[in-house]
N, C-alpha and C positions, 0 to 999 in steps of 0.2 A: 168307582164303582158308586151305585146308588144304594143309603141305608132302607132295606126295607123290615118287617114285621117276620123273624123266623120261628116265631110261635107257633106256627102253623107248617113249620115245614117238619118231616118224620127227621126221626136219627138217625133211624136205623140204615145201613150202607145199600143193601136190595132197594129199598123205600125210593131211600136221594136218587138211585141209579132209576130205579122205573119211571122218573118224572123225565130223565132226559130222553131216553132210550127208544119213544114214538117221534121225539125228535128226529132222532139222528137215521132211523130204522125207516125216517119218510124222506130225509136226503141222500141215502144211500138209491132209493128207487128214482131219485131224479134222473134225467139225461144230462149226458155229459156236459153238456155246453149251459144246460141252465145249471150246474153246479160251481161251473168256470164264471158264473156272472152270481153267484153268490161270495166267492172266493173273492171277487174284484168288492162288490159291496162290503164285506168285511174289511178289507186294508183302507176303504173309504171312513168307515167307521170310526177304525186306527183306537178299538176299548171306547168307546163313547157312547152312552145309551142312544139307544134308534130313538127315543120320542122327544131326547134333545135335540141329537141331529137332526129329526124332521123338521121337530118346530124353528129352530135356528135358519133351517134353509128356505122353512115357508115351502115344503113338498106338496102338492097335490094329492100325493098319492102315496104314504109309505110303505105300501104292504112288503114290498121287495125290498126294503132294508131294515123295515120289521123281520122280517121270515130269517133273512140272512143273521141277522144278531141273534136269534133263537138258536140256530144253528152253532154260532161259535158259541154262545151261553150253554148251552148242552154238553161242549165239549169240554167246556172248563169245567165244568158237576163232572162228569168222567176222568179226567186228566189227575182234579184233585182228590180223587177219590183214591186213584192211584197213587198218590204223592203218599194218601192217610194211612196206606198198608205198607209201603214200602224205603218210607223216612226212617231215617236210623235211631232217634230218639222218638218218646213218648212226647215232645213238646211240640214238635214240627210236625207229628202225626197230628195230632190236635190240632194243632193251626193247618193243617191240610182238612182234618175234618168243618172246621166252621166255612173255611171258604168253600169249602163243596156243598153245603148249607147254605149259604149266603146267595153262590149261585142259582139253586134251585128255588130259594124264595123268588127272586127277583124273574122266574121260570114261571112262575105259580100269580104273579101281578099279571091282570088284566089293563091296560092301560087305554083307556081311549084319545083319538087324536082327531083334534076339530080341524078342518082343512080351511084354509087362509081364502077366503072370497074373494080377494084381491090380493098380491104381494107387496104388500105397504114399502114406502120409501126408507129405505134408512134412518132415523133421526142423527140429525148433526149433533143432536147434544150426547150421542152416544157413544160412553168410552171407548168400544171397539172399533166404529165407524168414524171417529174424530179423527182417524188419523188417514182417512182414505183423501187422493188428490193432494194430499200436499207434497213441496217437492223433496228432493231428495236430501237434503244437508236442513233442514229444517232442527233437527237434535241441535246439529254444530250451532244454526243459528241462535236459537234459544238457549247455550249455554254462555256462547256471547255477549245476549242482552241481559239476561239475569246481573242485577247488582254481584259484585264482589263476594260479599259477605255468603252469597250460595251456592258463589258458581261449580266448587268441588263437588257439593252435595249433590245437584242440578246434574252436573258431568257423570257421579258416578251412576244416580237413576238413566240416565240417557242410556250409559257403556252398559249397566248390566239389568235393565229391568225390575230394581228394588222397587219396593212398596215403600210408601212416602212412610209408613210406619216404623219401618227400617232404619230408616236415617237418626231415628232416636235413640238410637246404639251406635257406638265407634265402628268405624269401618276402615280398614289397614288393606292400602294398598305398599303395593311391591314391585319391584322391579326388577326383571327377572332374566337370568342370561340368556342371549338369541334376539331381545329386543321386545320379549312379549313385559305384560304387566299382571300379576294377580292381585286379586279382591278378596277381600274376605268378609262376609257379610254375616253379620248376625241375624238369626229369623226375629218376627215379627209374630205371624199369628201359630204360635206351640203353643198347644192346649193336650197336656197329660189327660184331663176327660173325653175329651173328642177324638186323640191322637192323633192330632194332625199337627201338618207343618214341619218342617225343618231346622232346628237347635243354629244350625250352620251349615256355610257354603261355601265353597272355595275357585271362584273362575278363574280361567286363564284364557284371556284375549290379547289377542294381536292388530294393530291398523288401527285408521280412521282415527275415531277420541278415544282408541285404548293407545296409540302414540302419544298424542297430544299430553294425555294426562301421563305417560310412564316419563316422557321428558322432566314434566316438573317435580316427580318424582325423587329422578336420577339428582335433577339441582339441590334437593333438599337429602342427599345421603344413600338415596335407596328405600326410603321407607314412612313413609307418609301414613298417619293416624287423624281420619278424618271424623270429629269429633261430634259427638250429638248434638242434634239439631230437635229442640222440642217442641211442642205446636202447631198452629197451621199457616204459622209463617213462611214458612216453605214452600206451602203447596200455593197461597195463595201470591205467591213472589211468582211462580212457575206459571200460574193463569195470568200474571197484569203483563209480565213479560211478551207469552204469546197475545196478548192481544193488544200488544205495541207493534207486532211484528203481523199483525193481519191472522193468524192463524188461530181460525173461528173453530170454537170446540176443546180447543188443547187443555188439555189438565196436566198434573200430575202423574197419573195412572195411564192417561195416553203416552208416556214414556215406557212403561210396562208392557202396554200391547204390542208397541211398534219395537221393540225387542221381540217378542213372542212373536211377530210377523216377521222379523229379520231370520230369526230363527230357521221358522218352516220354510220360509224362500229359500234357504240354503239347504232344505234335504238334510235338515239337523236328526238324527236318531232320536224316536216323543222321546226315549227314557232320559235320554242327555236333557233333553228341553224341559220336560217335568222338575228335574232335578238343577237343573239351573235360575230357574222362577223358583225354586224353595220347596216344590210340594212333596208331600208326599204319596197323593193318590197317581195315579196316572192318569186318572180319567182326565184332572183339572186342567191340562195346559190348553183342555178345548172350548177354555172361555175364554182364552187368550189371544189374541190377534188374527191374522190370514192372511197365507201366504202372498195373495194376491196383494197386500198393502204394504212388503217387503221390500227392501232394498238389500238384496243378499249381498255379499264380497264387498262392505264399509267394514267395520270393526269384526274380526273371523273368535269364534269362541274356539279356543283349543281343546282345552280339557275341562272337567266339573268334579268337583268331590263335595258330600255332601254328609251332614251326620247320620243319618238313617236309608236305608234299604226303599225304593220304593214298593209298595203294595198295590195290588191289581192281580189281573189275569199270574196265573202259575204259568202258560208259555203262551208266544205269539199264537193266535188263537188260527192266524193262517197254517202255519208250520203244523199244523194238527192234521190239515188234512193230505201232507206228503208222511204223515210217520207211517212206517212199514204195517207195522201191527193194526190191522183193519179195530175202530173202534166198534164200528156196528157188532162185530162178532163175535166181545168179548161176552164174557160168563154176566147175567142179568137174573133178576128174580121175574116173573114169570109178569108182564107190565099190561097186557094186553086191557086189561080195564080200562088202562087206563089210553089206551092211543087215540088219540082225535082230542081228547079231556081239556089237553095245554098248549091245541095249537095257535091259541085265538087272539 
């Protein structure tokens, strides 16, 4: 979720609710078929900001996506306010109220969208597009091609999508009963100042490269500690090995994008993808990989644990449309003066 200036957002519950009410009232008056289109658009957004979604896909007219996003955001405002009233502790109520103000702040932002004149051809140097058109086994080729002193680190990155910076800390590989491999990664982009990043995450995988690594771990007693590798040597080695293989534009971060693409291609739960990538925000995963570039069915992610729970929407926005309690009939302060003021 985007950070916005909440200084102009009222703190009064009724005033916050009034920001969302005209949007929800307008949605309630739409035809059933139009509401169904909104729900489909919200599913496609999957928590991503409408402007980021439209820009990434160079949409000519993002009006429908923007409108659907505003409906989902208004639902989150109402749901967060409900949580602020019903949560069992003062801390939980305060957190829910802060979420409501954040969602309301985003509804108040008017962001212009510049229509692209021509759909640009993806740059071959882009990290995300660097994996387009590569053979299905390119990561196996890369692991085999790279020098032996970097092989374990490269294999971990190819298997788990670990950041290059995370290879600067030790990684634990453990052979588990049932033929799976457990990988414990210490997070890199962890900050108390920005409240970002997972301090650690534990992934359990099986198949493909996971099986290869598991056999190597079993030969060493069932547990291998991959030592930290500082500096840019690993990233340079990955780029050099890719060049020798003729994999143009492939870098260390291409492995992270490929991992995310695989998970999306396998239709893994979005929250699981966020945790597997080491994110705290549900929205961050949208910047990594694309399902059309994934190779589902190779290494399979069986489970993931992480240090912290994800932050973001209180509930699945699509589920709000099937809530038996009609949101638009909830108790509001009179918001008539605001109707139409925040729908652009």
